[in-house]
N, C-alpha and C positions, 0 to 999 in steps of 0.2 A: 505493500499500499504506500503511495506518495506520502511523504512527508509535508505539510502544506501550511506549518506552524512556523514562526519566527525563526529567521538562521541564526546561529549561535554569534555571539559577541567575540569579537576579537579587539584587544589595544593595542593600538601603535602608536610608536612616536615619531613625528615628522622633525626634523631639523632643519633648518631655512637660510640661507646665505644671500646676498646681491654680488653684485660686479656693476660698477658704475654708475652713473647718475643720472637720473630722470633729465633735473634740471642745468645736467652739465651743457656744454657746447656740444654743436651737434657732428664737428669734428672728431669726437671721442665715438659717436656711431653708434656702440654696441651696451645696450643695458640688458642684463638678466638677473632672473632668480630660479635658485637653485634649491629643490627639497628633496630631502633622503627619507624615506620611507623605512622604519626598522621595526621589525618584530621582538628584537631578539638586542637590543643596544649595549649589551653589557658583553657579548661576543666581540661586535666590534670595537668597543672603547680598549677591551683589554689584549685586543691582537695591535692594537695602535701605539696603546703604553707599552708593548712589548718589542716593539719595535724601536717606539723613541730611546729606550734603555740599553738594547740592542748597538745602538749605534751612539750612544751618548747623544743623542739630538732633544736638547732639553729647552728649544723654541717651539713655538706657535708655527704650524705648519699654513702655511700662505703661499697662494700661487704666484704673488709679487714677488716673494722673493726666491724663487727658483735660479738656482745658478750652478755653474759649472762644478765647483768647490760642492753645493750638498745637492747634487741630484742623484746621487745613488740610493739615498735617503727615501725621496719622491718617487722614484721609479717603484721602490720596495713599498710605501704606500699605498701605489695603485694595484700594486700584487694582493695588499691587505685587503683591498674593497673587493675583489674578484675573487678570494679565498674564504669570505666568510656568507656565511646564507641569510635569505629572506631577506634579503633589502633592495628598496626601487629606487632609482636616482630618478627624479623628473624636472626637467627645467625650460622657462620661459624665456625667450631671446627677444628681444625689442631692436628693431634697426631706427635709430633714431631719425634720421633720414626722412622716413614713411612716418613713422609713429611720433609727431611732434608734440614736445610739450613748450608751451610760452611762456602762458600766467605760469610764475613760481607759486604763486599761492596755492595752486592747484595740485602742486608736486605731489603731498601727502595723498589724496583722495586716490589719485592717478595712480599710485604704489597701488595703496590696499586692493583695489580695485583689481589690477593685473598677481598681486600675490592671493587674493580669493580666487580669482579664476585656476590659478595653477594647484592651489592646495583643494578646491573642491573638486576638480577634474582628477586628481590624486587617488582620491577614496574608492576601494572595492575596484581599483584599476584593475580590469581582465579577471575578477574573482566572483566565485558565484557560493562560495563554501559557508561564507562567514559575514556579517558585518562590521565591517570597521568601526569605530571609535577612535580618532585621533586626538594626541595631546600634541601641539607645536611648540617648538623651543627654537625662537628663531634669533639671529646675533642682534644686539642691541642697535637701535639707531635713534638719531634726535629725531623727537615728534613735538608739535605743539600739545599745549594742553587738551585740547580740544579734541584730540585724533581719536577715531571711532575703529581702529583698526580690527579689534575683536569682533566689535559688531559687525562690521560689516564680512567678518570672514563668515562667521556666524551665520548670516542670513544668506550669502552666497552658498554655503552647504546645504542650508537646511533647504533651501530653492532647489538644487541640483541630486540631492541625495532624498530628498522627502521626509528628512528625520534630522532633530538636531545633532550630527554626529561629530562633534566639536567638545572635548572634555575641556581643554582650555588652552590658553597661550601665555607663555612665559619669554621676556626678552632679559639673554643671558650675554654675557660678556664672552666671545669667542676663543678668549685664550684657558678658557676655564674648560671648554666642552670640546673633546677631541671631534665628535661625528661633524661638529658645524666648520670644523677645520678642513675635514676630505670634503665636505659640499663646498670648500672656498675654491679647493684645487682644482675638482672634477667642473665646478661652473667655470672656473678660469681657465682651463681648456678649451670646453665649449664657445668661451668667449672669442679666445686667442686664435681659435679656427674659424669663425667668422673676422675676425679683425684683417686675417691674412686673406681670406676670399674676397673683402671689401679695401684690399692694399691699406689700410690704416698700418700696418704695418708688414715688415717682408716675413718676418718668419725666420728664426735662424737660431744657433745657440741651444742652451739647455733646454729652454721651453719647448722648441720644435722636437728636439730630441723625448721629451716627456709628452708631448702629443703625439707621436709616432707609435710612443708605446702603446699610449691607450687605445689608437686607434686599432694598434695588432691585437688587443687583449680583447676588442669589440670584434673584429674580423670585418672593418671596414678600411675604405680608403679615403674618406675624409668625415670629417663630423659635423661639417659647416653646412647643415639642410637636418630639414624636420624628416623627422623616422622615430620607431620604436624598434628597437633593438633588445630581444628575448636573448639571455645570455643561456647557458649550459642546464641551470640549476633551476630554469624557472624565474630568476632576477631579470629584472626590465630596468634598461636605461633609456630613457625618452626624452626629445627634445622638441619642443614646441617653439615655432613662430608666431609672434602676435601680430596678426594681421588686420 
């Protein structure tokens, strides 16, 4: 007999970071938001800490810090992401020459709507066995007193999922959260790929080597296009272009 009752719940964590500035010059071109969905963040966290201890790397992982001197540990960080299970990476990329933000006063509202689109679309992504309930841990950014970040996210999720699937949102300093740091690196690589495509940067050195390493792991030739990549054990790597 078919089970027509409600699906069992699963509680997941979403770690979010951003790259670029919506209100920066259009020559920066690329703005992005990244979201890592983890069913078991302890596994990924411990693996990152183990890597840091192994390599005596005591700094925060940041894509902007990738260099020839530390490339080895960043290559291994990408490996750690693929070795851990039950993780999904979703990112939304904005081309600011197409999606223009002229009024700085509207920056936070637009940011919130983009974040809501990304988060709401990630819940229950390609799954049917459980209903996911999400706690979002986002890198801290300066906001105005009347910022309605959580309200906008919650309303977008309820509209798309037809249930209140957001458990809550907390802003945290990325230096204290390893999972946000790996989002910074993955999102930075996606944005870097788009910058190469658009001619914003030439693409060279350690960052290009790290990008090629990620592309080999994903078994693709380029990262700079809208796509959904399914990894060997069912994990997801999704790139969305905001059009």
